[in-house]
PyMOL Python script that loads the backbone (N, CA, C, O; Angstrom):
from pymol import cmd

cmd.read_pdbstr("""\
ATOM      1  N   GLY A   1      20.941 -19.137 -25.817  1.00  0.00           N
ATOM      2  CA  GLY A   1      20.646 -17.933 -25.081  1.00  0.00           C
ATOM      3  C   GLY A   1      19.159 -17.640 -25.073  1.00  0.00           C
ATOM      4  O   GLY A   1      18.361 -18.389 -25.637  1.00  0.00           O
ATOM      5  N   PRO A   2      18.795 -16.538 -24.426  1.00  0.00           N
ATOM      6  CA  PRO A   2      17.382 -16.175 -24.324  1.00  0.00           C
ATOM      7  C   PRO A   2      16.827 -15.732 -25.672  1.00  0.00           C
ATOM      8  O   PRO A   2      17.588 -15.321 -26.548  1.00  0.00           O
ATOM      9  N   PRO A   3      15.517 -15.809 -25.848  1.00  0.00           N
ATOM     10  CA  PRO A   3      14.924 -15.343 -27.106  1.00  0.00           C
ATOM     11  C   PRO A   3      15.090 -13.836 -27.253  1.00  0.00           C
ATOM     12  O   PRO A   3      15.244 -13.120 -26.264  1.00  0.00           O
ATOM     13  N   GLN A   4      15.057 -13.366 -28.479  1.00  0.00           N
ATOM     14  CA  GLN A   4      15.180 -11.935 -28.749  1.00  0.00           C
ATOM     15  C   GLN A   4      13.900 -11.211 -28.330  1.00  0.00           C
ATOM     16  O   GLN A   4      12.792 -11.710 -28.530  1.00  0.00           O
ATOM     17  N   LEU A   5      14.076 -10.027 -27.746  1.00  0.00           N
ATOM     18  CA  LEU A   5      12.936  -9.199 -27.382  1.00  0.00           C
ATOM     19  C   LEU A   5      12.628  -8.235 -28.516  1.00  0.00           C
ATOM     20  O   LEU A   5      13.464  -8.011 -29.392  1.00  0.00           O
ATOM     21  N   SER A   6      11.459  -7.680 -28.500  1.00  0.00           N
ATOM     22  CA  SER A   6      11.040  -6.724 -29.522  1.00  0.00           C
ATOM     23  C   SER A   6      11.949  -5.499 -29.520  1.00  0.00           C
ATOM     24  O   SER A   6      12.477  -5.116 -28.477  1.00  0.00           O
ATOM     25  N   ASP A   7      12.130  -4.886 -30.688  1.00  0.00           N
ATOM     26  CA  ASP A   7      12.966  -3.692 -30.804  1.00  0.00           C
ATOM     27  C   ASP A   7      12.419  -2.511 -30.013  1.00  0.00           C
ATOM     28  O   ASP A   7      13.175  -1.595 -29.690  1.00  0.00           O
ATOM     29  N   ASP A   8      11.123  -2.504 -29.691  1.00  0.00           N
ATOM     30  CA  ASP A   8      10.572  -1.377 -28.940  1.00  0.00           C
ATOM     31  C   ASP A   8      10.690  -1.544 -27.428  1.00  0.00           C
ATOM     32  O   ASP A   8      10.167  -0.724 -26.673  1.00  0.00           O
ATOM     33  N   MET A   9      11.373  -2.599 -26.978  1.00  0.00           N
ATOM     34  CA  MET A   9      11.616  -2.801 -25.549  1.00  0.00           C
ATOM     35  C   MET A   9      12.793  -1.940 -25.110  1.00  0.00           C
ATOM     36  O   MET A   9      13.659  -1.618 -25.923  1.00  0.00           O
ATOM     37  N   PRO A  10      12.837  -1.557 -23.816  1.00  0.00           N
ATOM     38  CA  PRO A  10      13.986  -0.794 -23.317  1.00  0.00           C
ATOM     39  C   PRO A  10      15.275  -1.608 -23.427  1.00  0.00           C
ATOM     40  O   PRO A  10      15.235  -2.826 -23.602  1.00  0.00           O
ATOM     41  N   ALA A  11      16.410  -0.933 -23.323  1.00  0.00           N
ATOM     42  CA  ALA A  11      17.707  -1.611 -23.410  1.00  0.00           C
ATOM     43  C   ALA A  11      17.893  -2.594 -22.254  1.00  0.00           C
ATOM     44  O   ALA A  11      18.519  -3.641 -22.424  1.00  0.00           O
ATOM     45  N   GLU A  12      17.354  -2.261 -21.085  1.00  0.00           N
ATOM     46  CA  GLU A  12      17.461  -3.146 -19.921  1.00  0.00           C
ATOM     47  C   GLU A  12      16.061  -3.581 -19.498  1.00  0.00           C
ATOM     48  O   GLU A  12      15.156  -2.755 -19.372  1.00  0.00           O
ATOM     49  N   VAL A  13      15.894  -4.871 -19.282  1.00  0.00           N
ATOM     50  CA  VAL A  13      14.607  -5.404 -18.840  1.00  0.00           C
ATOM     51  C   VAL A  13      14.836  -6.412 -17.726  1.00  0.00           C
ATOM     52  O   VAL A  13      15.925  -6.971 -17.603  1.00  0.00           O
ATOM     53  N   MET A  14      13.813  -6.643 -16.916  1.00  0.00           N
ATOM     54  CA  MET A  14      13.860  -7.689 -15.907  1.00  0.00           C
ATOM     55  C   MET A  14      12.922  -8.794 -16.388  1.00  0.00           C
ATOM     56  O   MET A  14      11.759  -8.529 -16.692  1.00  0.00           O
ATOM     57  N   VAL A  15      13.408 -10.009 -16.457  1.00  0.00           N
ATOM     58  CA  VAL A  15      12.616 -11.142 -16.922  1.00  0.00           C
ATOM     59  C   VAL A  15      12.469 -12.111 -15.764  1.00  0.00           C
ATOM     60  O   VAL A  15      13.452 -12.473 -15.117  1.00  0.00           O
ATOM     61  N   GLU A  16      11.237 -12.530 -15.506  1.00  0.00           N
ATOM     62  CA  GLU A  16      10.975 -13.480 -14.434  1.00  0.00           C
ATOM     63  C   GLU A  16      10.433 -14.777 -15.028  1.00  0.00           C
ATOM     64  O   GLU A  16       9.789 -14.765 -16.077  1.00  0.00           O
ATOM     65  N   THR A  17      10.692 -15.875 -14.364  1.00  0.00           N
ATOM     66  CA  THR A  17      10.148 -17.165 -14.759  1.00  0.00           C
ATOM     67  C   THR A  17       8.641 -17.159 -14.526  1.00  0.00           C
ATOM     68  O   THR A  17       8.172 -16.683 -13.492  1.00  0.00           O
ATOM     69  N   PHE A  18       7.880 -17.690 -15.489  1.00  0.00           N
ATOM     70  CA  PHE A  18       6.429 -17.759 -15.348  1.00  0.00           C
ATOM     71  C   PHE A  18       6.068 -18.722 -14.235  1.00  0.00           C
ATOM     72  O   PHE A  18       6.568 -19.846 -14.191  1.00  0.00           O
ATOM     73  N   ALA A  19       5.201 -18.285 -13.339  1.00  0.00           N
ATOM     74  CA  ALA A  19       4.673 -19.136 -12.279  1.00  0.00           C
ATOM     75  C   ALA A  19       3.169 -19.263 -12.515  1.00  0.00           C
ATOM     76  O   ALA A  19       2.435 -18.293 -12.330  1.00  0.00           O
ATOM     77  N   PRO A  20       2.700 -20.444 -12.921  1.00  0.00           N
ATOM     78  CA  PRO A  20       1.279 -20.591 -13.203  1.00  0.00           C
ATOM     79  C   PRO A  20       0.441 -20.351 -11.948  1.00  0.00           C
ATOM     80  O   PRO A  20       0.855 -20.677 -10.836  1.00  0.00           O
ATOM     81  N   GLY A  21      -0.713 -19.789 -12.146  1.00  0.00           N
ATOM     82  CA  GLY A  21      -1.614 -19.532 -11.027  1.00  0.00           C
ATOM     83  C   GLY A  21      -2.217 -18.146 -11.132  1.00  0.00           C
ATOM     84  O   GLY A  21      -2.122 -17.499 -12.174  1.00  0.00           O
ATOM     85  N   ARG A  22      -2.831 -17.695 -10.069  1.00  0.00           N
ATOM     86  CA  ARG A  22      -3.499 -16.398 -10.040  1.00  0.00           C
ATOM     87  C   ARG A  22      -2.598 -15.359  -9.387  1.00  0.00           C
ATOM     88  O   ARG A  22      -1.762 -15.687  -8.545  1.00  0.00           O
ATOM     89  N   GLU A  23      -2.777 -14.100  -9.786  1.00  0.00           N
ATOM     90  CA  GLU A  23      -2.071 -12.985  -9.153  1.00  0.00           C
ATOM     91  C   GLU A  23      -3.110 -12.214  -8.354  1.00  0.00           C
ATOM     92  O   GLU A  23      -4.074 -11.686  -8.908  1.00  0.00           O
ATOM     93  N   LEU A  24      -2.901 -12.158  -7.053  1.00  0.00           N
ATOM     94  CA  LEU A  24      -3.827 -11.480  -6.154  1.00  0.00           C
ATOM     95  C   LEU A  24      -3.104 -10.351  -5.441  1.00  0.00           C
ATOM     96  O   LEU A  24      -1.891 -10.411  -5.237  1.00  0.00           O
ATOM     97  N   THR A  25      -3.850  -9.323  -5.063  1.00  0.00           N
ATOM     98  CA  THR A  25      -3.269  -8.222  -4.301  1.00  0.00           C
ATOM     99  C   THR A  25      -4.306  -7.709  -3.314  1.00  0.00           C
ATOM    100  O   THR A  25      -5.508  -7.871  -3.527  1.00  0.00           O
ATOM    101  N   THR A  26      -3.845  -7.099  -2.247  1.00  0.00           N
ATOM    102  CA  THR A  26      -4.734  -6.456  -1.285  1.00  0.00           C
ATOM    103  C   THR A  26      -4.029  -5.241  -0.703  1.00  0.00           C
ATOM    104  O   THR A  26      -2.803  -5.139  -0.750  1.00  0.00           O
ATOM    105  N   THR A  27      -4.799  -4.338  -0.165  1.00  0.00           N
ATOM    106  CA  THR A  27      -4.255  -3.147   0.478  1.00  0.00           C
ATOM    107  C   THR A  27      -4.548  -3.225   1.961  1.00  0.00           C
ATOM    108  O   THR A  27      -5.649  -3.601   2.363  1.00  0.00           O
ATOM    109  N   VAL A  28      -3.563  -2.871   2.779  1.00  0.00           N
ATOM    110  CA  VAL A  28      -3.746  -2.804   4.226  1.00  0.00           C
ATOM    111  C   VAL A  28      -3.562  -1.359   4.646  1.00  0.00           C
ATOM    112  O   VAL A  28      -2.529  -0.749   4.369  1.00  0.00           O
ATOM    113  N   MET A  29      -4.575  -0.810   5.321  1.00  0.00           N
ATOM    114  CA  MET A  29      -4.521   0.565   5.821  1.00  0.00           C
ATOM    115  C   MET A  29      -4.660   0.509   7.333  1.00  0.00           C
ATOM    116  O   MET A  29      -5.733   0.228   7.866  1.00  0.00           O
ATOM    117  N   GLY A  30      -3.539   0.786   8.022  1.00  0.00           N
ATOM    118  CA  GLY A  30      -3.554   0.667   9.481  1.00  0.00           C
ATOM    119  C   GLY A  30      -3.745  -0.782   9.865  1.00  0.00           C
ATOM    120  O   GLY A  30      -2.948  -1.640   9.487  1.00  0.00           O
ATOM    121  N   ASP A  31      -4.806  -1.062  10.622  1.00  0.00           N
ATOM    122  CA  ASP A  31      -5.079  -2.448  11.025  1.00  0.00           C
ATOM    123  C   ASP A  31      -6.237  -3.055  10.224  1.00  0.00           C
ATOM    124  O   ASP A  31      -6.817  -4.062  10.629  1.00  0.00           O
ATOM    125  N   ARG A  32      -6.569  -2.433   9.086  1.00  0.00           N
ATOM    126  CA  ARG A  32      -7.702  -2.895   8.276  1.00  0.00           C
ATOM    127  C   ARG A  32      -7.242  -3.346   6.891  1.00  0.00           C
ATOM    128  O   ARG A  32      -6.591  -2.593   6.167  1.00  0.00           O
ATOM    129  N   ALA A  33      -7.588  -4.577   6.536  1.00  0.00           N
ATOM    130  CA  ALA A  33      -7.290  -5.088   5.190  1.00  0.00           C
ATOM    131  C   ALA A  33      -8.511  -4.870   4.309  1.00  0.00           C
ATOM    132  O   ALA A  33      -9.633  -5.206   4.689  1.00  0.00           O
ATOM    133  N   LEU A  34      -8.281  -4.305   3.132  1.00  0.00           N
ATOM    134  CA  LEU A  34      -9.365  -4.097   2.175  1.00  0.00           C
ATOM    135  C   LEU A  34      -9.559  -5.359   1.341  1.00  0.00           C
ATOM    136  O   LEU A  34      -8.847  -6.344   1.533  1.00  0.00           O
ATOM    137  N   ALA A  35     -10.503  -5.334   0.432  1.00  0.00           N
ATOM    138  CA  ALA A  35     -10.845  -6.521  -0.360  1.00  0.00           C
ATOM    139  C   ALA A  35      -9.658  -7.017  -1.187  1.00  0.00           C
ATOM    140  O   ALA A  35      -8.844  -6.228  -1.667  1.00  0.00           O
ATOM    141  N   VAL A  36      -9.582  -8.319  -1.340  1.00  0.00           N
ATOM    142  CA  VAL A  36      -8.571  -8.936  -2.196  1.00  0.00           C
ATOM    143  C   VAL A  36      -9.014  -8.771  -3.645  1.00  0.00           C
ATOM    144  O   VAL A  36     -10.181  -8.984  -3.974  1.00  0.00           O
ATOM    145  N   THR A  37      -8.076  -8.392  -4.507  1.00  0.00           N
ATOM    146  CA  THR A  37      -8.365  -8.174  -5.918  1.00  0.00           C
ATOM    147  C   THR A  37      -7.607  -9.191  -6.755  1.00  0.00           C
ATOM    148  O   THR A  37      -6.413  -9.409  -6.547  1.00  0.00           O
ATOM    149  N   ASP A  38      -8.296  -9.810  -7.697  1.00  0.00           N
ATOM    150  CA  ASP A  38      -7.690 -10.747  -8.639  1.00  0.00           C
ATOM    151  C   ASP A  38      -7.211  -9.943  -9.842  1.00  0.00           C
ATOM    152  O   ASP A  38      -8.014  -9.257 -10.475  1.00  0.00           O
ATOM    153  N   ILE A  39      -5.924 -10.010 -10.173  1.00  0.00           N
ATOM    154  CA  ILE A  39      -5.360  -9.255 -11.285  1.00  0.00           C
ATOM    155  C   ILE A  39      -5.427 -10.120 -12.536  1.00  0.00           C
ATOM    156  O   ILE A  39      -4.806 -11.180 -12.609  1.00  0.00           O
ATOM    157  N   ILE A  40      -6.192  -9.650 -13.523  1.00  0.00           N
ATOM    158  CA  ILE A  40      -6.344 -10.373 -14.788  1.00  0.00           C
ATOM    159  C   ILE A  40      -5.801  -9.479 -15.893  1.00  0.00           C
ATOM    160  O   ILE A  40      -6.271  -8.355 -16.068  1.00  0.00           O
ATOM    161  N   THR A  41      -4.815  -9.967 -16.640  1.00  0.00           N
ATOM    162  CA  THR A  41      -4.188  -9.157 -17.679  1.00  0.00           C
ATOM    163  C   THR A  41      -4.127  -9.919 -18.996  1.00  0.00           C
ATOM    164  O   THR A  41      -4.319 -11.134 -19.046  1.00  0.00           O
ATOM    165  N   THR A  42      -3.855  -9.176 -20.051  1.00  0.00           N
ATOM    166  CA  THR A  42      -3.569  -9.772 -21.352  1.00  0.00           C
ATOM    167  C   THR A  42      -2.311  -9.109 -21.879  1.00  0.00           C
ATOM    168  O   THR A  42      -2.071  -7.933 -21.605  1.00  0.00           O
ATOM    169  N   GLY A  43      -1.522  -9.826 -22.611  1.00  0.00           N
ATOM    170  CA  GLY A  43      -0.302  -9.254 -23.166  1.00  0.00           C
ATOM    171  C   GLY A  43       0.764  -9.038 -22.098  1.00  0.00           C
ATOM    172  O   GLY A  43       0.837  -9.780 -21.119  1.00  0.00           O
ATOM    173  N   TRP A  44       1.586  -8.016 -22.297  1.00  0.00           N
ATOM    174  CA  TRP A  44       2.675  -7.713 -21.368  1.00  0.00           C
ATOM    175  C   TRP A  44       2.117  -7.133 -20.083  1.00  0.00           C
ATOM    176  O   TRP A  44       1.271  -6.239 -20.116  1.00  0.00           O
ATOM    177  N   TYR A  45       2.583  -7.634 -18.961  1.00  0.00           N
ATOM    178  CA  TYR A  45       2.222  -7.087 -17.644  1.00  0.00           C
ATOM    179  C   TYR A  45       3.484  -6.453 -17.097  1.00  0.00           C
ATOM    180  O   TYR A  45       4.236  -7.083 -16.353  1.00  0.00           O
ATOM    181  N   ASP A  46       3.713  -5.191 -17.473  1.00  0.00           N
ATOM    182  CA  ASP A  46       4.954  -4.511 -17.121  1.00  0.00           C
ATOM    183  C   ASP A  46       4.738  -3.520 -15.982  1.00  0.00           C
ATOM    184  O   ASP A  46       3.646  -3.432 -15.420  1.00  0.00           O
ATOM    185  N   TYR A  47       5.786  -2.782 -15.650  1.00  0.00           N
ATOM    186  CA  TYR A  47       5.741  -1.816 -14.555  1.00  0.00           C
ATOM    187  C   TYR A  47       4.607  -0.820 -14.758  1.00  0.00           C
ATOM    188  O   TYR A  47       3.848  -0.543 -13.828  1.00  0.00           O
ATOM    189  N   ASP A  48       4.487  -0.280 -15.968  1.00  0.00           N
ATOM    190  CA  ASP A  48       3.430   0.700 -16.241  1.00  0.00           C
ATOM    191  C   ASP A  48       2.043   0.097 -16.025  1.00  0.00           C
ATOM    192  O   ASP A  48       1.167   0.748 -15.455  1.00  0.00           O
ATOM    193  N   ALA A  49       1.840  -1.131 -16.472  1.00  0.00           N
ATOM    194  CA  ALA A  49       0.540  -1.779 -16.302  1.00  0.00           C
ATOM    195  C   ALA A  49       0.234  -2.018 -14.825  1.00  0.00           C
ATOM    196  O   ALA A  49      -0.922  -1.939 -14.410  1.00  0.00           O
ATOM    197  N   LYS A  50       1.263  -2.310 -14.031  1.00  0.00           N
ATOM    198  CA  LYS A  50       1.045  -2.640 -12.628  1.00  0.00           C
ATOM    199  C   LYS A  50       0.901  -1.406 -11.747  1.00  0.00           C
ATOM    200  O   LYS A  50       0.081  -1.396 -10.829  1.00  0.00           O
ATOM    201  N   TYR A  51       1.687  -0.365 -12.015  1.00  0.00           N
ATOM    202  CA  TYR A  51       1.751   0.750 -11.077  1.00  0.00           C
ATOM    203  C   TYR A  51       1.201   2.074 -11.590  1.00  0.00           C
ATOM    204  O   TYR A  51       1.146   3.035 -10.821  1.00  0.00           O
ATOM    205  N   LYS A  52       0.796   2.169 -12.842  1.00  0.00           N
ATOM    206  CA  LYS A  52       0.272   3.452 -13.343  1.00  0.00           C
ATOM    207  C   LYS A  52      -1.193   3.368 -13.659  1.00  0.00           C
ATOM    208  O   LYS A  52      -1.789   4.355 -14.090  1.00  0.00           O
TER     209      LYS A  52
END
""", "prot")
cmd.dss("prot")
cmd.show_as("cartoon", "prot")
cmd.util.cbc("prot")
cmd.orient("prot")
């Protein structure tokens, strides 16, 4: 089975397979695309880290 998660993790989690490479994002406002941003993280990259 899967490895055990830390006790401080929520009861339900979503786990994705690691895909090597870079994580990029951009914002589009109307017909204008803003600069592409390279997302560089350390440790857990969870919902809070991505959206808050």
